[in-house]
N, C-alpha and C positions, 0 to 999 in steps of 0.2 A: 457847401453851398454851391460850387463849381463843378460838383461830380453832377449833383441834380440838372442844372443845367444844360451840362454837357451830354443827357442821358435824356432829357427834353429835346433838344437838337434833333438827336438819332433817331429816334419816336419820329418826330414829323419827318425827317429827312426818310424814313423806312415808309410811313405812310403816302408819302406823294411818291415813291420810286416805285412801290404796290401796283397803287391808282392806272401810271403811269406804262407801268410795266405789261397790264391788264389791255391799256389800249393798244400798246402796241403787239402784243403776239395772237389776239381775239381775233383780229382780222384774218387770222389764214386760217384759222380753226373753224372759222362758221361760214355757212351759206347766207348769201345775203340776206334771206327772212330775221333770221336767226343774228347777223348784222343790226336790222331795223330796231328790233326787238330789243335787243340789249342797247342799243343807241338812249331809247326812251330809256330804259331800265337808269340808265348813270342818270339821264336828265331830272328824274323822277329822285335820286340818291340826293341831289343836291337841294332840293324840295324838303324830304327827308331829313337833314341836317340841322337848317331852320327849325321845325320840330320841335327835334333832338336838342335843341339849341332850348328851347324856352321848355322845354318838360323837365329836364337831364339839370338846367343848372336854375333857375329858377321853381320850378314846382306849379310852372303856369300851363294851361291848356287851352292852346287856339285853336279852334277848326272853320279857319278862314283860308289855311294856306294855301290850298287848291287855289282858291280865287285872287288871290294876289299872284297865285302861276301864268292866271291867265289876265290877271292885268300886265304881266312881263311881258306876256306874248300879246299882249292887243299893241302896246307900246312899241314893242320891236317891231312888229308889224307895221304899223303906220308910220316910223321913221323911215323904217327900208324904205316903203315905195311910195310916200310923198317926198321925202330928202334925199331917195340915194344912198343914207348915209351907208359908212362899212359895215359890215357886220360886226367887228366887234363893239366897235358903236352904238350898236341896236342892242346887242345885249346889256354890253352896261346901262343904255338910257333905259330898256327893261328890269334893269334889278336897281337902278337907281329911284323909277318910279316907283315899284311894286314895296320898294325900301319905305319911303317915304307913307304911301298910304297904309303900310304895317305900323306905322309908326300910330298913325290917326285910329287905326282900329285897336292899336294898345293903350289906347287912353283911358277903355273901362278900367284895365288891370289896376290902374291909380287906386280906385273904391269897390271893383266887385273880385273877386276869387272863387277858385274853385268850381262848383258846378255853375254859380252866374254868368261867369267869364265866358265856360264851353257855349254857355247858352246865344249871348249876345253874341259871341263871335260864327255863332253857327249863322243866326239870324241875317251877318251880314253876308256870307258867304252864300244864303239864299237871296236876299237883296243883288250880288251878281249875277245869280242864276237868271232872273227875270231879266237883269239889264242887258245881259251880254245873248241872250237869247233871242230880247227883242231888236236889237243894233247890230248882233254879229261881229265878226271879226275883219280887218282892213282886210282887202283884197286886191288895192290897186288901183280904186276909183278916186272920184276928187271929192273934194269937203273933207268935214272934220273926220266924219265916219270912215271915209275911205271907201267906202263899197260899191262894185259894180253890178248896174242891172244890166241886163238882155242881152249880154256877152263872158266868157269864157274869165274865170280867177285868176288873177294871176299867183304865181309862185313866189316867195322870198327867195333873193338869191341867195345861195351858200358863202362863205367865204372862199377865195380863191383856191387858197393850199390846201381845203378838204371839200372838191368837187364829189369823190367818191364816196360810197357808204362806209368802206372802211378806212379814209382817209378822216371822214368826220365821225365816226365812231369815236378815231384818236382824240381829236380835237376838243370834242363831248369831252374825255377822260380827263384830258390836261386843264381845263375847265375845272371837273367837281375836283382834281388833285388842290387847283390853286383856290376855290372853297373852302374847304377841308381844311388844307391848313392858315387860312384869314379865321376858321372858327377854332380851331387850336391853339392861333396864337393869341386870339381874344381869352380862351380860359385858364390860360397859362399866367397871363398878366394881372394888371391893376382890373380890370373890367372884370374877369374870372372871379377873381376874392371878393369882389363886390357883391357878384350874382349871387356868389357860396353863403354871403353874410344876409343876405336879401331874403335868401331861402330860411335861414334860420330863425327868420324873423326881424320884421321893417324896427323896431323898435330900437333890436340889437345895430343893425343897420346904421341907420341915426345916428347913436350912441357911438361907433366907432367914423364917425364923421363920413360916411356914403350917404351921396348926393342920390337918394330911391327915387327920384324921378326923371331924372338923365339914366341911372342905369337899366332900368325897367325901359323907358323909352326905349334906347339903344338896344337894347334885345328886341323887340318886337320889329325897330327898324332893319336889324341885322337879318333876323328870321325872313322877313319879308324880303330883301335884296336876296337871298338864295334863292326863294321861291320865282321871283322875279326872272334871274336869271337863268333857273328852270326852262321857265315859259318861252322864252325867247328861243334855248337852245332845241325846245321842242317845236318852236315854228318853224327852227332851222329844217329841222330832221325832214317837218311833214311838208314846209312848205308854205301850210297854210294851217288853220285851226277851226274849230268846229264848236260853236257855241255850245254845241249838245252835250259836250264830251265835259262840260265844268260845272257839269250838279252840286250840291251841299254835298250830299252824301259823298263825293268823292273827298271830301276834305276830312270826314269822321274814319274812310276807308284810311288814307293818308296818316294819319293818326295814331288810327292802330296800328297797324303795320310798321309804324315806327316803335312801338311800345313792342312789339312782337320778335324785333329786329334786333331793339338795342337801343333806347334813348341815351346810356352813358359811354357810348366810344365810335369811331369813326368807324368801325365794320357792320352795326346798325345800321344805316343810313345805307349802306349798299344793299345788306340784306333785305331792307324794305324796300328799296325799288326794284330788286329781282321777283321781290313777293308780288311788285303790284303788276306789274309786264310781264316777267317771264315765267313764273308758273301758271297761269290763265294761257298764254300761247303753248307751254309743255302740256298741259291737260290735253289741250285741243288735235297737240300732235298726238297724242296717245288715245285717240278716239272718245275723250271723255269729254261732257258738257263741261266747256268753262267757266258756268255756274255753281261747279260742285266746288269750286276754288272759294267760295265764302262761307261753305260749311267748314273747310280745312282751315280758312281765317278764323274764323271762330272758335275752333278749338284749340286752336295755338293762341290766339287770344288768353281765351280763359286758362292756357298752362304759363304765360306767359305773368299773368296778373298772380297765379297762384302759388309758384314755383319758381319761378324763376325770372323776379322785379326786374332785373338787369336782361333783362334778353336774350335772345340767342349769341350775339357775340359776347355777353356775358358769361355765359354758361362754357361757349368755347376758349373765352382768353381763360377762363377758371380752371379748365381741364387739361390745358395746355402748360398752365403754373404748375400744376399737379403735376405731370409727366415730366418736365424740366427740376423739380426737383427729386423727384426719382430716378435720376438720370445723373445727378452730380451724387460724386464719392463723400 
């Protein structure tokens, strides 16, 4: 038991060190354009980690995570402009608000499963798209909506320690490491064991004394908090957000790319973030229409569903383990 706990702590430490090393080294290797692109990728990796939590631990399909990302961004912009809170407080406010909304969105999961839950959450994402397209995101104005009319929109100030693009990239990497560590701790403790029992069957979980209502709602809240933190960090990266970027289809894309990356390992969330932002930008740099990424993603999703149910991260991990086994005497 002690050996297993030590191995778990070492795995958690390795994960955090890898993410922090990426945040520290990459700004020295990439230009400003790619640093901005990869900053968005890291932020979206946090949202993908929330999707992976629901699907990988509970087998639940939530298609409103991108809408929750918008909720987190809206709250962060509102308190940042209206109350002049420190940036870290704005991020936490966005995460907690999206987590609360995520819990409400997860209530149908108590009665609905599979396709029906996916449809209900997709309709919630569609409802958010309509509302945010009409209301817009706060940009420094007065009133509840915080909108400016007839003058230039204000930008959300970044934290004092991360004013430059490279520094902000490292800052987002630190948030990613913290959120991934939080999810991993949940997976390895009582919450993770309860989720595993619920995935096997609610009757099995209840027979083992698991409070199904509590742990399902907690999972949706935690996934929503991940999306909210991601939305707040995106707001800091750009300075403001556009309601047109939060279409319901983006939630479907986020879920699909999480499956491709792998919903059972933290590397899968990083892969999903890169696929969502870096791959289209790379295609444009190569002179290829960025929309061809959709064709690539469709083929990759079929590959994941048919031959790699654990995603690219699962395939890479299995290959690494085989190589390590061959290298042993």
